[in-house]
Structures are given as structure tokens and as C-alpha cells.
C-alpha positions in Angstrom: 40.6 -26.7 60.1 37.4 -28.2 59.5 34.3 -27.6 61.5 32.5 -29.7 63.8 29.8 -31.7 62.4 27.4 -29.2 65.0 28.8 -26.0 63.1 27.3 -27.6 59.6 24.2 -29.0 61.1 20.9 -28.1 59.4 18.5 -26.3 61.2 15.0 -28.7 60.8 12.0 -26.3 59.9 8.4 -26.8 60.8 6.4 -28.9 58.7 2.7 -29.2 58.9 -0.4 -30.8 56.7 -3.5 -28.6 56.5 -6.8 -30.6 58.1 -8.6 -28.5 55.3 -7.9 -26.8 51.9 -6.4 -23.1 52.8 -8.6 -21.0 50.6 -6.7 -17.8 52.2 -3.3 -19.4 50.5 -4.2 -17.8 46.8 -2.4 -14.6 46.1 -0.8 -12.9 49.1 -0.1 -14.6 52.8 -2.7 -14.0 54.8 -2.7 -12.3 57.7 -3.3 -15.6 60.2 -2.9 -18.9 58.7 -3.6 -22.2 60.6 -1.6 -25.0 60.1 -4.1 -28.0 61.0 -4.9 -28.0 65.2 -1.1 -27.8 65.7 0.2 -24.0 65.1 -1.0 -20.9 64.1 1.7 -19.1 61.5 1.7 -15.4 61.5 3.5 -12.8 59.3 6.2 -11.0 61.1 4.9 -7.6 60.5 1.1 -8.1 60.9 -0.7 -5.9 63.0 -1.8 -8.4 65.6 2.1 -9.0 66.0 2.9 -5.1 66.0 0.2 -5.0 68.9 1.6 -7.7 70.7 4.6 -5.1 72.1 7.2 -8.2 72.2 10.3 -7.8 71.4 10.1 -9.9 67.9 11.4 -7.7 65.4 15.4 -8.3 65.6 17.0 -11.2 63.9 15.8 -14.7 64.9 18.0 -17.5 65.6 15.5 -20.2 64.2 12.0 -20.1 62.8 11.2 -19.8 66.1 7.9 -20.8 68.0 6.1 -18.7 71.5 3.6 -19.7 72.8 0.5 -17.7 72.8 0.2 -17.1 76.4 2.9 -14.8 76.1 0.7 -12.7 73.9 -1.4 -10.1 75.5 -3.4 -10.1 72.2 -3.7 -14.1 72.9 -7.3 -14.2 73.9 -8.6 -12.2 71.2 -6.9 -13.6 68.2 -5.5 -17.3 69.0 -6.5 -20.4 71.1 -4.1 -21.3 73.8 -3.3 -24.7 72.7 -1.2 -23.6 69.7 2.2 -22.3 68.8 2.6 -19.1 67.1 5.1 -19.6 64.2 6.3 -15.8 62.7 7.7 -15.4 59.5 8.4 -12.9 56.5 8.5 -13.4 53.0 7.5 -16.8 52.8 6.5 -19.0 49.6 4.1 -21.5 50.9 3.0 -24.7 49.3 -0.5 -25.5 50.1 -0.4 -29.3 49.3 2.5 -30.0 52.2 2.9 -26.6 53.7 6.7 -26.3 53.1 8.1 -23.0 54.3 10.5 -21.2 51.2 12.3 -18.0 51.7 12.6 -17.9 47.6 13.2 -14.0 47.7 14.9 -11.2 50.4 16.2 -8.1 50.7 19.4 -6.6 52.2 20.6 -3.4 52.1 18.1 -2.3 49.6 18.8 -4.8 47.0 16.5 -8.0 46.2 18.0 -11.1 46.9 17.2 -14.3 45.1 17.8 -17.6 47.3 17.4 -20.9 45.0 19.1 -23.5 46.7 21.1 -24.7 49.9 23.3 -27.3 48.1 27.3 -25.9 47.9 30.3 -27.9 47.3 32.2 -26.1 49.5 32.2 -25.6 53.3 33.7 -22.1 54.3 35.2 -21.7 57.6 33.6 -18.0 57.4 29.9 -18.7 55.3 27.5 -16.5 56.5 25.1 -19.7 57.5 27.2 -20.8 59.9 26.5 -17.7 61.7 22.8 -18.1 61.9 19.1 -19.5 60.0 19.1 -16.2 57.9 20.3 -12.7 56.8 18.4 -9.4 55.8 14.7 -9.3 56.2 14.7 -13.0 56.1 14.0 -15.3 59.0 15.8 -18.2 57.7 17.0 -19.3 54.0 17.6 -22.8 55.1 14.6 -24.7 52.2 12.7 -27.1 53.2 12.7 -28.2 49.6 13.9 -26.1 46.4 11.6 -24.3 44.7 10.9 -24.6 41.3 11.8 -22.3 38.7 8.1 -21.3 37.9 7.7 -20.7 41.9 10.7 -18.7 42.0 9.2 -16.2 38.8 5.8 -16.2 40.5 7.5 -14.5 43.8 9.7 -12.3 41.6 6.3 -11.1 39.5 4.9 -10.2 42.8 7.9 -7.7 43.3 8.2 -4.3 41.4 11.4 -5.4 40.1 12.3 -1.4 38.3 12.4 -0.7 42.3 15.4 -2.1 43.5 18.7 -1.2 42.4 19.9 -4.3 41.4 18.8 -8.2 41.4 21.5 -10.7 43.1 21.4 -14.8 43.2 23.0 -15.3 46.6 21.5 -17.1 49.6 22.2 -20.4 51.5 23.7 -22.1 48.6 25.5 -21.6 45.5 23.5 -20.3 42.8 25.5 -22.3 39.9 24.4 -25.4 41.4 20.8 -24.3 39.4 22.4 -23.1 36.5 20.1 -23.4 33.9 17.1 -22.6 36.1 19.4 -19.4 37.3 19.9 -18.3 33.8 16.0 -19.0 33.1 14.9 -16.5 35.4 17.9 -14.1 34.5 16.2 -14.3 30.9 12.2 -13.5 32.3 13.8 -10.8 34.4 15.6 -9.1 31.3 12.3 -9.3 29.6 10.6 -7.5 32.6 12.6 -5.1 33.7 16.1 -3.1 33.4 17.1 -3.8 36.7 20.3 -5.0 37.4 21.4 -8.8 37.3 24.3 -10.2 39.9 25.5 -13.3 40.6 27.3 -14.2 43.8 29.2 -17.6 43.4 32.2 -19.5 44.3 33.2 -19.8 40.6 32.9 -23.5 40.6 30.6 -23.5 38.2 32.8 -25.7 35.4 33.2 -28.2 37.9 29.4 -28.3 39.3 27.8 -28.6 36.1 30.6 -30.7 34.3 31.3 -28.0 31.4 32.6 -24.9 30.6 29.9 -22.3 31.5 31.0 -19.0 31.1 29.4 -18.5 27.5 26.1 -19.4 29.3 25.9 -16.2 31.2 26.1 -13.9 27.6 23.5 -11.3 28.1 22.1 -12.2 30.7 24.2 -11.1 33.9 25.4 -7.4 33.9 28.1 -8.4 37.4 29.3 -11.9 38.3 31.1 -11.8 42.1 33.7 -14.6 42.4 34.9 -15.7 45.9 38.8 -16.0 45.5 39.6 -16.2 49.6 43.1 -17.7 48.7 46.2 -17.5 46.5 47.2 -21.3 46.9 45.1 -24.4 45.7 46.2 -25.2 49.2 45.5 -22.7 51.0 41.9 -22.4 49.7 41.1 -26.2 50.5 42.2 -25.6 54.2 39.8 -22.2 54.5 37.0 -23.8 52.0 36.7 -27.1 52.3 35.8 -28.3 48.6 34.3 -31.4 47.6 36.8 -30.9 44.4 40.0 -30.3 46.8 43.4 -28.7 44.9 41.1 -28.8 41.3 39.1 -25.6 43.1 41.0 -23.1 42.6 42.8 -23.6 39.3 39.1 -23.9 37.9 38.1 -20.7 39.6 40.6 -18.4 37.8 40.2 -20.6 34.6 36.2 -19.7 34.6 36.9 -16.3 36.3 39.4 -15.4 32.9 36.6 -16.5 30.5 33.4 -15.4 32.3 35.1 -11.8 31.9 34.7 -12.6 27.8 30.9 -12.6 28.1 30.2 -10.5 31.7 30.8 -6.9 31.7 31.8 -6.6 35.3 33.5 -9.5 37.1 34.9 -9.4 40.3 37.1 -11.7 42.8 36.8 -11.4 46.1 38.2 -12.3 49.7 37.0 -12.2 53.1 39.1 -10.2 55.5 39.1 -12.4 58.3 42.8 -13.6 59.5 44.5 -12.8 56.4 48.1 -11.4 56.1 48.4 -8.3 54.0 50.9 -10.5 52.2 48.0 -12.8 51.4 45.5 -10.2 50.3 48.4 -8.7 47.6 48.9 -12.4 46.3 45.2 -12.7 46.1 45.1 -9.8 44.2 47.7 -10.3 41.7 45.8 -13.5 40.8 42.7 -11.1 40.0 44.8 -9.0 37.8 46.1 -11.8 36.0 42.5 -12.8 34.9 41.3 -9.2 33.8 39.0 -9.1 37.2 38.4 -6.4 39.3 39.4 -7.2 43.2 37.3 -6.7 46.3 38.5 -7.0 49.9 35.1 -8.0 51.9 34.4 -7.1 55.7 34.2 -10.5 57.7 30.5 -10.7 59.2 30.3 -11.7 62.5 26.7 -12.5 63.2 
């Protein structure tokens, strides 16, 4: 069943122009950043915020605003006629103040949020539940970061401190295949971190060519969402723009990419899935030579 237009609606992110060049934007993000005369941007973990004693460290439902009058430290730090926007792990472009969550962490692993584009609209997709996941306030992008901006963000991290780098955000990473593989090459040169790509497996249809060989030597693990055992069931669940061609393309890509990537996994989400359907999906996975995994449905 198709989801309503409201459930697919993209959250509107705040955008401002600076009244003067923000010198503080060089290097790491500042403690408090003025957005013209309209608002202040405050890191979620800033000392000022922690001293506020407000219950603001739980998951946010939107990039949200809180009036200064609610903050006990406001008279010391902020004028009363502005809103406060809290954030974590953001890249800020000083020209237009685009706010982009490029990297985030979840379960101790480092994730890259390349794009919000995706040819599917899966019923179980996390991005229908809220704006962010892990330590990211929001994974909705005001614009797509360039490959150089992403590499700059990654370069600020100690990649060797993470067990795995995962290309997975609020979009399908192979929609930016060339940029993703370029970044994998840069990471390979800088670190021995394991690289995983979470994908819907539609890279060939998205890019209009066979793409499996392009992953050779750049990716350690590919996790592909299988989700259904027939093209009809897949379309009912994932609402792909490729229609009934989607599932056959996924299975073809899986067989081919297994030649070039050491570990390939086909997975299903266990929401409303019968044991018979799970068994059929596992059978398909075995036919492609991939491993099979059942993923728990995440409510929120």
C-alpha cells in the first residue's frame, strides 16, 4: 500500500544568510555561531547547553528551535530576540549557511550520508520515522555535499578509531556511485578501516550500466536489501520507480558484485514477514552466492 504524501514529505531545514563573514567558521565549528540577526547556532554538546539543565539530549524530531527565555543561562550568553538551533556533527558552508550532516556515528561505527536521493520509497525505511539516526540530529540535506567536502569532513576524523566506515544515510549511496568510489579510494590510501556499502542493489539501473566491477578493491562488504521473494511483492513493499524490473536487477547485481567484493549480504526486514517468505528470500540469497541476514524492524 502506498504511503501518504504527508509521510513522504521532506522536512524543511532552516537556512540563513550571514550579516558578516563568519571568521569562526575556519576549522572546527564554533561554540556559538550568529546567523545574522535571526538566530544562534549552538553545538548540542557545548558547555553552555550542558549547563542549561534542559532535557535536550534525547533524539530530536526535527532540527528544532527553542526560545532563549527557556534557558537559564540565556541572560549571560544570548539576546532574547533570537531563536536557538542545536546541532551535532554538522558541516557549515559559510556562503549560504547550508547545514549538512555528512558523517555521523551509530553503534561505534562511522557513517557517511551522501545523498537523499533514492529510487525506492520502502514502507519500513527509517527516514519515514524521523529526521535523524545515531548521533545525527537530521540526515536531511539542504544540498548534497561535494566529494571534496565529504573528504574534508572524513579527514577530520581519526578513521583508525572506528571499526568500520559505512556508506549509509537518508538516501541510496549508489546514486552518487562515482563520488562514493572516489571516496573509498581516498579512505583506502589513508586508513585500513573496513568499508561497507548499504544499498538497495539497484546500482545498475540507477547508473544505466553494469557497475559491479567498479567496486573491485575498494569495498570490503556490501549489504543489499532484498526484502521480498518476487518482483510483485518487492514492488508492493518498496514502491520502486523501476517497477517489476527492480528485483531481477538486484539479484543480477548481487551475483556479479560477489566476484569483486569479499563479503556480500542480502537482507530482509522482519516486519510482517511470514516464515515462508523469509525462507524464500533465503533461497534466493543462496542462489546468488550471498550471505543471508534477517534485520529487526526498528520502530523509531
